[in-house]
C-alpha positions in Angstrom: -22.9 27.7 -43.8 -26.1 28.1 -42.2 -26.7 30.2 -38.7 -27.8 27.6 -37.0 -24.4 25.7 -38.2 -22.4 28.7 -36.8 -24.2 28.8 -33.4 -23.4 25.1 -32.8 -19.7 25.4 -33.8 -19.1 28.4 -31.7 -20.8 26.6 -28.7 -18.7 23.7 -29.7 -16.0 25.9 -29.7 -16.5 27.9 -26.4 -17.0 24.4 -24.1 -13.5 23.6 -25.5 -12.1 26.3 -24.4 -13.0 25.5 -20.6 -11.8 22.2 -19.7 -14.8 21.2 -17.2 -13.7 17.8 -16.8 -11.5 18.2 -14.1 -14.0 20.6 -12.3 -16.4 17.2 -12.2 -13.7 15.3 -11.0 -12.8 17.8 -8.3 -16.3 18.1 -7.2 -16.8 14.2 -7.4 -13.4 13.5 -5.2 -14.1 15.9 -2.9 -18.2 14.6 -2.1 -17.0 11.1 -2.2 -14.6 11.7 0.6 -16.4 13.6 2.4 -19.5 11.3 2.8 -16.7 8.5 3.1 -15.0 10.4 6.2 -18.5 11.5 7.7 -19.1 7.7 7.7 -16.1 6.6 9.3 -15.9 9.2 11.9 -19.4 7.9 12.8 -18.1 4.3 13.4 -14.9 5.4 14.7 -16.6 7.8 17.5 -19.2 5.6 18.6 -16.7 2.6 19.0 -14.2 5.5 20.5 -16.9 6.6 23.0 -17.4 3.0 24.1 -14.3 2.4 25.0 -13.9 5.4 26.5 -17.2 4.7 28.9 -14.8 1.2 30.3 -11.2 2.4 30.0 -10.9 6.5 29.8 -6.9 5.8 29.7 -7.4 5.0 26.0 -8.1 8.7 25.4 -5.5 9.4 23.2 -5.4 6.1 21.0 -9.2 7.1 20.4 -8.8 10.4 19.6 -5.9 9.4 17.0 -8.4 6.8 15.4 -10.9 9.1 14.7 -8.5 11.5 13.5 -7.0 9.2 10.9 -10.6 8.7 9.7 -10.9 12.3 8.9 -7.8 12.1 7.3 -10.2 10.4 4.4 -11.8 13.9 3.5 -8.8 16.4 3.4 -7.2 13.3 1.3 -10.1 14.1 -1.0 -9.8 18.1 -0.6 -6.1 17.9 -1.7 -7.5 15.6 -4.7 -9.5 18.2 -5.4 -7.1 21.3 -5.1 -4.9 19.3 -7.8 -7.5 19.1 -10.2 -8.7 22.5 -10.1 -5.1 23.4 -10.5 -5.1 21.1 -13.8 -8.0 22.7 -15.4 
């Protein structure tokens, strides 16, 4: 067997030992969830401020809705942790 074939085989075996797919999945999950949460908070935060300027008694309800939008990022982070734990 030539040295090039042995080197290629060693690289393939080293890559097979490290499970990189869950890491890529974790990165995609956390990144996409963070972007989606940012967009959701932008829209709900703007609507909450508009509602609060007219009716200040809606503060608690508005903050709950903004908090639910931030929950999207937390779900993505949890999925990322689960995927990293599988690697």
